ROBA-955558 format. One record per residue (C-alpha): residue in one letter; x, y, z. Coordinates in Angstrom, 2 decimals. Last residue first. Layout:
N
NODE residuo      px      py      pz
NODE       A       X       Y       Z
...
This chain:
151
NODE residuo      px      py      pz
NODE       L -315.88  108.74  -62.61
NODE       K -318.01  106.53  -64.81
NODE       Y -320.61  104.37  -63.12
NODE       A -320.90  100.73  -62.17
NODE       Q -324.02   99.02  -60.87
NODE       R -323.99   95.67  -59.11
NODE       A -326.95   93.69  -57.86
NODE       L -327.77   90.56  -55.89
NODE       L -324.25   89.43  -54.94
NODE       K -324.39   86.62  -52.42
NODE       W -323.18   86.57  -48.81
NODE       N -323.28   83.10  -47.25
NODE       G -324.97   81.89  -44.05
NODE       K -328.01   80.38  -45.77
NODE       Q -328.46   83.58  -47.81
NODE       K -326.92   86.88  -46.72
NODE       Q -327.70   89.51  -49.35
NODE       F -325.14   91.66  -51.18
NODE       V -325.79   94.91  -53.06
NODE       M -322.91   96.41  -55.03
NODE       L -322.26  100.04  -55.96
NODE       V -319.24  100.67  -58.18
NODE       G -317.23  103.67  -59.31
NODE       I -314.88  103.25  -62.26
NODE       R -311.16  102.94  -62.93
NODE       V -310.19  100.43  -65.62
NODE       D -306.77  100.03  -67.21
NODE       A -306.39   98.18  -70.50
NODE       P -303.48   96.46  -72.24
NODE       K -304.32   95.30  -75.78
NODE       G -305.09   91.75  -76.93
NODE       D -308.84   92.30  -77.34
NODE       N -308.95   93.85  -73.87
NODE       I -306.10   92.82  -71.57
NODE       G -306.36   93.71  -67.91
NODE       K -305.69   96.05  -65.06
NODE       A -308.38   96.94  -62.58
NODE       E -309.41   99.65  -60.15
NODE       F -313.04   99.52  -59.04
NODE       I -313.60  102.51  -56.75
NODE       H -315.78  101.40  -53.91
NODE       R -319.30  101.17  -52.56
NODE       V -320.76   98.10  -50.86
NODE       L -324.32   97.89  -49.58
NODE       A -325.12   94.94  -47.34
NODE       T -328.45   93.21  -46.75
NODE       K -329.04   90.36  -44.30
NODE       K -328.91   91.98  -40.86
NODE       D -330.52   95.22  -42.09
NODE       S -329.65   98.22  -44.25
NODE       F -325.96   97.48  -43.77
NODE       T -322.97   99.59  -44.79
NODE       I -319.65   98.72  -46.43
NODE       R -317.25  101.37  -47.67
NODE       Q -314.34  100.60  -50.00
NODE       E -311.87  103.37  -50.87
NODE       A -310.18  101.15  -53.47
NODE       P -311.57   97.77  -54.62
NODE       H -308.57   96.26  -56.47
NODE       I -308.75   94.02  -59.53
NODE       S -305.78   92.39  -61.25
NODE       I -304.95   90.69  -64.55
NODE       F -308.51   90.73  -65.88
NODE       D -309.01   89.29  -69.35
NODE       F -311.56   91.13  -71.50
NODE       T -312.65   89.32  -74.68
NODE       G -315.37   87.29  -72.98
NODE       N -315.47   83.56  -72.18
NODE       V -315.29   83.36  -68.37
NODE       V -316.19   86.94  -67.46
NODE       A -318.78   87.38  -70.22
NODE       D -320.30   83.94  -69.53
NODE       V -320.65   84.68  -65.80
NODE       Y -322.29   88.04  -66.49
NODE       Q -324.65   86.68  -69.17
NODE       A -325.77   83.78  -66.96
NODE       K -326.35   86.05  -63.97
NODE       N -328.26   88.77  -65.83
NODE       E -326.47   91.54  -67.68
NODE       I -327.11   95.28  -68.06
NODE       T -325.08   97.41  -70.48
NODE       G -325.12  101.10  -69.57
NODE       S -321.46  101.72  -70.38
NODE       S -320.63  101.83  -66.65
NODE       H -321.75   98.20  -66.47
NODE       G -324.81   96.93  -64.63
NODE       Y -325.09   93.41  -63.23
NODE       T -328.57   92.27  -62.25
NODE       L -328.41   89.01  -60.35
NODE       V -331.69   87.08  -60.04
NODE       K -330.01   83.70  -59.43
NODE       D -327.78   85.28  -56.78
NODE       T -324.03   85.51  -57.24
NODE       L -321.19   84.10  -55.11
NODE       N -321.75   80.45  -56.06
NODE       E -321.96   81.16  -59.81
NODE       L -318.75   83.21  -59.79
NODE       T -317.05   80.52  -57.70
NODE       G -318.02   77.80  -60.17
NODE       K -317.04   79.85  -63.23
NODE       D -313.53   80.65  -62.04
NODE       K -312.20   83.05  -64.69
NODE       G -309.12   83.52  -62.47
NODE       V -309.28   87.33  -62.49
NODE       M -313.08   87.23  -62.14
NODE       A -312.82   84.59  -59.41
NODE       A -310.33   86.77  -57.52
NODE       Y -312.81   89.65  -57.85
NODE       L -315.64   87.57  -56.42
NODE       Q -313.46   86.25  -53.60
NODE       D -312.37   89.79  -52.66
NODE       V -315.98   91.02  -52.66
NODE       A -317.03   88.01  -50.56
NODE       A -314.16   88.70  -48.13
NODE       A -315.33   92.31  -47.74
NODE       V -318.83   90.96  -47.03
NODE       E -317.50   88.58  -44.36
NODE       A -315.38   91.31  -42.75
NODE       E -318.40   93.62  -42.60
NODE       N -320.51   90.83  -41.13
NODE       T -317.94   90.28  -38.38
NODE       K -317.65   94.03  -37.74
NODE       T -321.45   94.29  -37.55
NODE       K -321.59   91.35  -35.13
NODE       N -318.92   93.01  -32.95
NODE       E -320.91   96.26  -32.91
NODE       A -324.10   94.41  -31.96
NODE       K -322.31   92.62  -29.08
NODE       I -320.78   95.90  -27.89
NODE       A -324.19   97.58  -27.95
NODE       Q -325.75   94.66  -26.07
NODE       A -323.01   94.83  -23.43
NODE       N -323.55   98.59  -23.06
NODE       V -327.29   98.10  -22.55
NODE       C -326.64   95.38  -19.97
NODE       I -324.07   97.50  -18.10
NODE       A -326.41  100.50  -18.05
NODE       S -329.24   98.35  -16.71
NODE       F -327.03   96.96  -13.92
NODE       I -325.93  100.47  -12.93
NODE       A -329.55  101.70  -12.84
NODE       L -330.72   98.64  -10.87
NODE       F -327.91   99.08   -8.33
NODE       F -328.79  102.77   -7.87
NODE       I -332.49  101.93   -7.50
NODE       N -331.68   99.18   -4.99
NODE       F -329.31  101.48   -3.04
NODE       R -331.95  104.20   -2.94
NODE       Y -334.53  101.75   -1.50
NODE       K -332.04  100.49    1.11
NODE       M -331.54  104.08    2.28
């Protein structure tokens, strides 16, 4: 009888531990998801505000930034185009955003990039698909790659 009780107790204890680990992992994923979503929002706010410092802080030194037109920019080209280019963003909204993780330090973000702006003095609306890859570096999420595509 005592033997059965010990096995039963051990089984219950193991189930509780496994469940606690699953809850802890789920909470960590939700925290990381919120951090990545915040990084996307900060990046887009910096694009609207032409904030060079924030753009540089949120992007990795090996950034590859692909436009739906096929143009590919490195970090310096991307930051310069946002800060000094002919397109002025008024607003940017990431619609239908989905964030997934390939590991603890790599996040994939997909959304519909909806923006309003001024292009060469004329109003412009943008609606394209986007895939972004973020990597956690020293506690901060940095954009490694972005590829846009026409819808």
